[in-house]
Structures are given as structure tokens and as C-alpha cells.
C-alpha positions, 0 to 999 in steps of 0.5 A: 779930308785929304788923307782919306782921299789918299788912303782910299785911292791907294787901297783901292788900287789893290797895290798899296796898303797905306800907313801914315807916318808918325814920329811915334812909330816905334822904329822911328823912336828907336832911331831917334834914341840911337841918334840915327835920326834927329828931331828935325828929320821927323818933323815937317816939311818932308821936302828933301829926298835925303830926309825921305830916304832916311825915313824910308830906311828906318821905317822899313817902307820902300814907298813914300808918298808926299804931297805939297801945296806949292802955291795958294792964292785967295781973291776975296773980291771973287771969293775964289781960291787958286791952288798949285799942288804936287805929289810924288811916290818914290820907290826906294826898294832898288839901288836907285830911287824911282819917283813918279810925280804929278803937279796941277793947278786949279781954281774954284769958280769965281762965284763962291758966294758966301761960302767960307774960304776954308770950305772952298779951298778944302774942296778944291784941294780934295779934287786936285788930290784925286786928280793927282792920285789918278795921274800917279797911279795910272801905269805909264805906257811902255815902249818896245 
């Protein structure tokens, strides 16, 4: 699944130890009871920088990784899936947030045969996830 791709790539980089966000994390539960967070703050989608910054601060994690499927189309005549996906890692450790992002689109082969749409889509998204992780984890060249 996608989560295992993310965790494997982050752990394999030897730079990160991934933790999956859950509303049941004790510091999150405490922040809700103390009204530092609302129920909507801890629910998907995690699509606003202010929500991510709040969650980062409460959990104590300086880095946040978010991904999204920005567009999805299925052509039943060709049994083909088209996906646009994006991913961001945001570093909140300094005074200013430092994001690294990547986005890419992909299409499955138009010869899907009798393969179920869900299986085609899952494989395509898994492949895109791996490509986006490569883009995000590859250090950018520095200029002097």
C-alpha cells in the first residue's frame, strides 16, 4: 500500500523516522481537551498550511509529509486510469516553514484487460508515490 512505500522510502533514506499521524496521539488528545486544537483540526483533509503547522507544533514533529490525489479519471472503454498526484515535506524547525514539493501525472496502459479499476489505480498511485518520494528526497544542487 501507499503508506508502506512512504515509510520504506523515508526510513531507507536514513534521515527520517516516520510516524503516522493519528488523532489518538496523546499530545493531540490533550490539545483537543485543552481547546488548543479542534476536532476539524485533526480530521482530513490536511490541506492547509496553518492546520499542518498547528499539528506539527502540538505533536512536536518538525517535519510534515502530505500527499494528495489532485485529479483522477477512469476511462472504462480503455480500462485506463489517469492520476495527478502531489506531495510535500514541510520543515517547521526554523522561524520560517521550508517546503519541498513535487507533483506528477501518470496514466496506466490502455490495455487494462479485465483487471479491476481499483487494482490498476492502486498500482499506478504506488508507482507515482515512489517517483514523488525520489523527487522530494533527492538533494537539490547548491549554487555558489
